N, C-alpha and C positions, 0 to 999 in steps of 0.2 A: 359783232365780230371784232377781233383785235388782231392787228398785224404789226409785227416788228420789222422795221426796215433797217438794213445794215448797209450803209455806203462803205464798201470795202476799202481797206487801207486807211490812210489818214496820217498826217505828219507825226513823226518824222519819216514814216514809210510812204513814199509817193506812189508805190505800185509801178506799173509799166510806164515808161517814159516815151513820149512822142517827141517829135522835133519842136513842138510848140505847146505841149500839154503834159499833164500828169494824170494818171489814171485816178488817183484819189480825188482830184478836183472834179473830174467828169462824173465819177460815181456819186459824189455829193450833190451835184446839180441835178442828176437824174432822180436821185432819192428824194430830194426836196420837192421836185415837181410831182413825183408819185405821191408823196405825203399829202400835198395840197389837193390832188385829185381824189384821193381816198377820203380825206376829211370832208370834202365837198359832197361825198356820197354817204356820209354818216358813219364811216368806219373809224373806229378808235385806232390811233397809230402811236407806236412807240418807236423812237429813233435811237440807234446805238450811238450816233454822233450827229450834231447839227452844225459843226464848225470844221475847219480844215484839219484839226488835230484829232488823232484817234482817242478812243476812250481809255481811261486808265486801266492797267491790268488788274485783274482780280487776284485774290489770294489763292484761287484754285488753279492757277497755271498760265497766266498771261492773257494777252489781248484777245485771242480767239475764244478762249473759255469765257472771258468777261462778256463778250457779245452774246454767247449762248445763255449765260447766267441772266443777263438783262431780259432776254425774251422769256425765259422760264420763270423768273421771279415775278414778272408782270403777267404771267399766264397767257401769253400770246397764242392765238389759234394758228397763225402762220408766221413763218420767218422767211423774209426775202433778203438775200444778200446780193448786192449789185457790184459787178466787176466788169471791166473792159480789158480783158486779157489780150496779150499779144503773143503771136506764135508765127513761126515761119511756115513756108509752104509745106504741105498742102492744106493745113488747117485754116479755116476761115468761117466767118458767120457767127451768129448768136448761138449760145448754148443755154438750156434751161434744165436744171436738175430738180428732182423731187425725192424726198426721203422715202416715202412709201407709195407703192403703186396701187391702183384700183381704189383711190380715196378721193375725197374732195380736194386735197392738196394736189393730186395729179391733174385733176380737171383745171385747177387754177394754173398750174405749170403749163399745161397745153395752151390755154388762152394767152398766157404771157409769151410763149414761144411763137405762136401764130402771129401775134401782134409784132414781135421783134422782126420776124422774117418779112412781114408785109411792110414794116416801117423802113427796112433796109432797102 
């Protein structure tokens, strides 16, 4: 199995800003920990970035497309993009999205969501 992990944002785009944190930094920390866990389980991992800086834009249309290109070129089975979004009331809690329903990807998304809710 091959999983592409995308720590959302990356400098110069910090993502959501907290009083003492940047979303891009939190995303990277979570992604690197996930990478280590997956590698320890024998899963092949591709990272869209491993430093505070975002990946270079592709010739296909910028940063977001470059992230997808990286997963597709490396034939990833799953693509996990990590974000710590901020929103006003009443939005709160973790969100997990899946591209196709009734698939192995949806099963993985459900496991991730259940873990995130339990972790909070």
